[in-house]
N, C-alpha and C positions, 0 to 999 in steps of 0.2 A: 277646815282649810285642808288640803292636802300635805303640805308641809308639816301639819301639827297632828296628822295623824298617830293613832296610837292603837296597841293591841286591843280591842272590842270585847273579848272573852265568847262565848259558845252559843251560837244559837240551833236550838234543833226544830226538826221541820217533820211531820209525819207525810209518809211518800206512798204508803198503799192504804187503800180503805180497812178502818178496824173490823168490817164485816168478815173479811179473809180469817179472824182468829191471829195472825202475828202481824205486827205491822214493824217497817223500818225507820227507826231514828235516825237523820242523818243530821250531824253537828257539823256547823260550819267554824272553822276556829280561824281566825284571824291572829298568827303568831308574831307579825311585824308589819311596818306598813311596807305595803309591796308582795304581801307573801298571804296565801290563802290555804287553810287545809281544811280537808274532806275526811270525815271518817264515819265508816258507815257500820248499825249495829241494828241485829234480830232483837225483837222485844216479846216475849209471851203476854199476848193482851191480856190473859185472866191472871196471871200468877205476879207481870212483872218484871218478870226475870229476865237478862240479859243472856240469850240463846246464841250468839254470832257477834263477835267482834271483827270489823275488819281494822287492816294496820292504817294509819292516814296518809293520805295523800296530796302531798302538798306542789303549789304551784305557785310561779313568781310570775309578777306581771309589772310593768310602769305604770301607774294609773297617769292620765292626762293632768298636766300641770299649767296653771296660768301665769305667765308673766306680764309684768305694768311696767311703764317708760313715762317719766313724765321728763320736760323737758327744763330750760332754765330757771335755778332756783337759788334764792341767796335766803338767808334767816336775818339779816341785820347787816349794817357797814357802819363806816365812821357820819355817813349820810344822816345816819336815823334808825332806831331801833323799834319795833311793833313794841306797842304797849303791853303791859302786863307780862313782861318776860318772854312774849310771842307764843303764850300757849295758845292761843286763840286764833293765830295766824294762818294753820289751815282748816279751823272749823267746818268750811264750806266745802271741803274735799276731801275730809279725812277717812269719809266713808268708802271712797272710790278707791283711794289708797291701800288700804287694811283689806280690799277685796281680792288683790292676784296671791296666789302663792310665793311668788317673788315680785317687789316691788324694788325697782331701782330708779334713781333719780340723776341728773345733770347738775352738780353742785356748780355754780360760778363764783369762785371768790375762795376763801380761807378760812377757818375756824382755828383762829391762833393769837397769841399775841405777839407786838414787836415786829422785829423785819422791816426791811427797807423797801418803799416802793416803785414798783417800775415804772412809773411814770419820771419822764426828766423834761417836762415840759413841751412842746409844740402841739400837735393836736388835741383836743380833748381827750383826757384819759381817765376812766373811772377805776377807783380801787374797790374793792368788796373785803372786807376783813371785819367777820363778827366774834363777839365773844365763844370759847369755845365750849361755854356751858349752853348754848344755845342749840347745840347739835340734838340735845334732850327733845326739842321739837320735833325736829326730823323723824325718831325714832318712836315718839309718840304717835306720829302723824300716820308711821305704817311703812316707812322706809327702811330697806334691810341693805342695800347697796347705793354709794353715789361715786358717779364718774365724775372724775376731775381732770380728764381730757378736755379741756378748753381752754378759750383765750384769759380766762380770769385764774386759773392754778395757780399760777405763780405771782399774784398779785403783790404780795409780799416778800416774794424770794421764796428758797428752796427750803429755809429752815421752816418757813411759814407752813408749806406742803407737808413738810415731815408733821410738825404739828396736828395737823388737819387728819392725818392717816390716823395718829396716834387716838385723836380726839374721837374721830368715829367710830374706834376700836373699843373706847372707853363705853361706848355707850351702845353697844354689840351693833354696829353696822361693818361693812367690808367697804374698801377703797378700790376702784376700780378707775384704769384710765393710766397709770403710771408707765413711762416709757419702757416697752419691751416685755411689762408683766401683764400677766395673767390671771385672774381670778376666779376660783371657782367654790363655788357653795352646793351644799348636795340641799334639795328639796324632794321630802319623801325617799322615794327610791330614786330620782334619778340627780347626776352631779351635772351643773348649768357650768358652763366657763364662758366670764365676761371679760370682754376686752374693749379698749378704749383709744381711740386714734383722734386726730385734730390737724388743720395745718399750722399750728402756732407751735412756738419753741416749747422744747423739754416735754413733749409728747410723743408717741408714735409718730411720726408723718404720713398722714394720710392722702399725700400726693404721691405716694413712692408705692407702687405697684409691688415690688420685692417685701418691703417693709411689711405690708399689708398681709403677703402670703406667709411670711417669715412667722408672725403673731396669730394668724389663723390655724397654721400647721402647728403652732407650739399649743394653742388651745384645744384642738383636736387630739 
């Protein structure tokens, strides 16, 4: 995975045929994700002594990264919870969720306790509130960032959403989609900015071109 890239040490390759009597050893040194350094030296074939060493030449590059996105997700609610702590909830797809360098999902509901329901009679209204500890199943499945800009982000009020943000952080995930907020994460040598919008209260209004332009400008 690009995002897990680490220094790889030194690799040496013979570039000139040994029959010439001297050969050039080329050392490719990865000093950090996104940085390659090359150092050339002349080595006497008979004695093995180094005759000439060139100063390293380093080049920075941004390796391509893969982003993943999954739609509406809940890990449980007061309508019911998956069995066994939900540990097998994503078993059929976790190999897909772990493949991208950055995996983003749209979390519908809250990971919280307490709060007041946004429903007040009228048409059918569904509330999704899962125990905070169920967030561990999202992380174990491969998610890195959860978008909260949707119609269930405030199911149990503002405090429940704050709990959700804190809970995600506790399990090493970021929250995106808070009103007017840009979430950034470094993936290898690239910084990714994430914004979330929706037509629902408590989020950046996706029906407002001005609000969209302002948020994208901030992300840029």
